[in-house]
C-alpha positions in Angstrom: -82.7 115.5 5.6 -82.1 111.8 4.7 -78.4 112.4 3.6 -77.8 114.9 6.4 -78.3 112.3 8.8 -76.9 109.4 7.1 -73.4 111.8 7.7 -74.3 112.9 11.2 -74.5 109.1 12.0 -71.2 108.5 10.0 -70.1 110.7 12.1 -71.2 109.5 15.5 -69.4 106.4 14.7 -66.6 107.9 13.9 -66.0 109.6 17.2 -67.1 106.6 19.1 -63.9 105.0 17.1 -62.1 107.6 17.7 -62.8 108.0 21.5 -62.6 103.9 22.6 -58.5 103.4 22.3 -58.0 107.0 23.4 -60.0 106.0 26.7 -58.9 102.3 26.9 -62.5 101.1 26.4 -59.9 99.1 23.3 -56.0 98.2 22.9 -54.7 100.8 20.4 -52.6 98.1 18.9 -55.5 96.4 17.7 -58.4 99.6 17.6 -56.1 102.2 16.4 -58.4 105.9 16.5 -60.0 107.0 13.9 -57.3 110.1 13.1 -54.6 107.2 12.7 -57.1 104.9 10.1 -57.7 107.7 8.3 -53.8 109.2 8.1 -52.9 105.7 7.1 -56.0 105.9 4.3 -54.3 108.8 3.0 -50.9 107.5 2.6 -51.8 104.7 0.7 -53.8 107.1 -1.6 -50.5 108.1 -2.9 -49.3 104.8 -3.6 -50.0 103.2 -7.1 -50.2 99.6 -5.2 -53.2 100.7 -3.7 -55.0 102.4 -7.1 -53.4 99.2 -9.0 -55.4 97.0 -5.9 -58.6 99.1 -6.8 -58.5 99.0 -9.9 -58.1 95.2 -9.6 -61.0 94.2 -7.2 -63.5 96.6 -9.6 -62.5 95.1 -12.3 -63.3 91.4 -11.0 -66.5 93.0 -9.3 -68.0 94.3 -12.6 -66.9 91.5 -14.4 -68.5 88.9 -12.1 -71.9 90.9 -11.9 -72.4 91.9 -15.2 -72.0 88.2 -16.1 -74.3 87.1 -13.3 -76.8 89.7 -14.4 -77.3 88.6 -17.7 -76.9 84.8 -17.3 -79.5 85.3 -14.3 -81.7 87.4 -16.8 -81.4 85.1 -20.1 -82.1 81.7 -17.4 -85.2 83.0 -15.6 -86.9 84.3 -19.0 -86.6 81.0 -20.5 -87.4 79.2 -17.4 -90.4 81.2 -16.1 -91.9 81.6 -19.4 -92.6 77.9 -19.8 -94.5 77.1 -16.9 -94.3 73.2 -16.6 -90.0 73.7 -16.9 -90.7 76.5 -14.2 -92.4 73.4 -12.3 -89.5 71.3 -13.0 -87.1 72.9 -12.4 -87.8 74.9 -8.9 -86.7 72.2 -6.6 -83.5 72.4 -8.2 -82.7 75.9 -7.9 -84.2 75.8 -4.4 -81.7 73.2 -3.8 -78.2 75.1 -5.3 -79.2 78.2 -3.9 -78.9 78.6 -0.2 -75.2 76.8 -1.1 -73.4 79.2 0.6 -70.7 80.6 -2.4 -67.5 80.2 0.3 -68.1 76.6 0.3 -67.0 76.5 -3.2 -63.7 77.8 -2.3 -61.6 74.3 -1.7 -63.3 73.3 -5.2 -62.8 76.2 -7.1 -59.0 76.2 -5.8 -58.8 72.9 -7.0 -59.7 73.5 -10.4 -58.4 77.2 -11.3 -55.7 77.2 -8.5 -55.4 80.9 -6.7 -56.2 82.9 -9.6 -58.9 85.7 -10.9 -61.2 83.1 -12.5 -61.4 81.2 -9.0 -63.0 84.7 -7.5 -65.0 84.8 -10.4 -66.9 81.8 -10.3 -67.5 82.5 -6.6 -68.7 85.9 -7.7 -71.1 84.6 -10.6 -72.6 81.9 -8.7 -73.7 84.2 -5.4 -74.8 86.9 -7.9 -76.2 84.3 -10.2 -79.7 83.4 -7.9 -79.9 86.9 -6.6 -80.9 87.8 -10.1 -82.4 84.9 -11.3 -84.9 84.8 -8.1 -86.3 88.1 -9.3 -86.8 87.3 -12.7 -88.7 84.1 -12.0 -90.5 86.4 -9.9 -91.0 89.0 -12.3 -92.4 87.2 -15.0 -94.8 84.9 -12.4 -96.7 88.5 -12.1 -97.5 88.9 -15.8 -101.2 89.7 -15.7 -103.2 86.9 -17.0 -105.4 89.4 -18.8 -102.4 91.0 -20.8 -101.1 87.3 -21.5 -104.0 86.4 -23.2 -104.6 89.7 -25.7 -100.8 89.0 -26.6 -102.1 85.4 -27.5 -104.9 86.9 -28.8 -103.3 89.4 -31.3 -101.2 86.1 -32.1 -97.6 87.8 -30.9 -94.6 86.0 -31.4 -92.6 84.7 -28.8 -89.5 87.1 -29.2 -93.0 90.0 -29.4 -94.7 89.0 -26.4 -91.0 88.9 -24.8 -90.3 92.2 -25.4 -93.9 93.9 -24.8 -95.0 92.2 -21.9 -92.8 90.1 -20.2 -89.7 92.1 -20.6 -91.5 96.1 -19.2 -93.2 93.4 -16.2 -90.2 91.7 -15.5 -87.9 94.9 -15.7 -88.9 96.4 -11.8 -87.7 92.5 -10.3 -84.8 93.2 -12.6 -83.9 95.9 -11.4 -84.1 94.6 -7.7 -82.3 92.0 -8.6 -79.0 93.7 -10.1 -79.1 95.8 -6.7 -78.8 92.7 -4.7 -76.4 91.0 -6.6 -74.3 94.1 -6.8 -73.8 93.9 -2.9 -73.5 89.9 -2.9 -71.1 90.4 -6.0 -68.9 92.9 -4.2 -68.9 90.6 -1.1 -67.7 87.7 -2.9 -65.0 89.8 -4.5 -63.3 90.7 -1.0 -63.8 87.2 0.3 -62.1 85.5 -2.8 -59.5 87.7 -2.9 -59.1 87.1 1.1 -59.1 83.8 1.0 -58.0 82.6 -2.1 -55.5 85.3 -2.7 -55.8 86.8 -6.7 -54.8 90.5 -6.8 -57.1 93.2 -5.5 -57.9 94.4 -2.0 -58.7 91.7 -0.2 -55.1 90.2 -0.5 -53.8 93.7 0.5 -55.9 93.1 3.5 -54.7 89.9 3.8 -51.1 91.4 3.7 -51.3 94.0 6.2 -52.7 91.6 8.9 -50.4 89.2 8.5 -47.4 91.8 8.5 -49.2 93.3 11.5 -49.9 96.3 9.8 -52.9 97.2 11.8 -54.0 100.5 10.8 -53.6 99.9 7.2 -55.8 96.8 7.5 -58.5 99.3 9.0 -57.9 101.9 6.2 -58.6 99.1 3.3 -61.5 98.1 4.8 -62.7 101.7 5.3 -62.2 101.5 1.4 -64.5 98.1 0.9 -66.9 99.8 2.8 -66.7 102.8 0.3 -67.1 100.8 -2.1 -70.4 99.0 -1.3 -71.6 102.5 -0.4 -70.7 103.6 -4.1 -72.7 100.5 -5.4 -75.7 101.5 -3.7 -76.5 104.6 -4.6 -75.3 103.6 -8.2 -77.9 101.1 -8.4 -80.4 103.3 -6.7 -79.5 106.0 -9.1 -79.8 103.5 -12.0 -83.4 102.1 -11.1 -84.6 105.9 -10.5 -83.5 106.1 -13.7 -84.6 102.8 -15.4 -88.0 102.5 -13.9 -88.7 106.6 -14.3 -92.0 104.8 -15.9 -92.7 102.7 -13.0 -95.7 103.9 -10.5 -93.1 103.5 -7.2 -91.1 105.6 -8.7 -93.2 108.4 -9.8 -94.1 108.6 -6.0 -91.2 108.3 -4.4 -89.3 111.2 -3.4 -85.4 111.9 -4.3 -82.8 110.9 -1.2 
């Protein structure tokens, strides 16, 4: 039912976008009808340049996300496992975390130029905090009784991480990855759009400057589809990774 309602809402939105320029509410020059956008998208799907841009964006997005998740998990466990270190770094984290990644664009362009590396830095910076904060909350959520039990059994640090910290923090990690995937996608497109490395963002910028409005909207639709795919994939991975967790046992499949 949720899927049907979602598709109905999407269809209704498409109909509104089709009717608005047709009846003169907006100029068709700046907001082409849905049918024109979809026709242009079908034409672009037959071009090698389009799929090259899709591949470039996918590569940058997934690579940046993977680096951010790895660093976030390692840093979160390392910082969260030692209370004094967690307390000493909390103010620094709260200072750095709210800094918008787009504010770093001038810096990364100076350091790395209009390259994929610049976009990767933005993606990793933005997505890293999503994972780190969730992991820190997960480590802090360890049951004190379980912690004392592990200590009484004289489990080593690695054993505690494996059998105590990781199972407790995993639901938080999965949530962090889901949030980071969306943020990483946004920063990937933004970096390509503003900085100029190859990808869908660059193609959107080229379409805008050349006046190819339907092509620009068609590419924007593709970025939206990227977001939908990212959400579906992370949700599926969450159900698979947390099949043992009580929240998954009571969840009704979508």
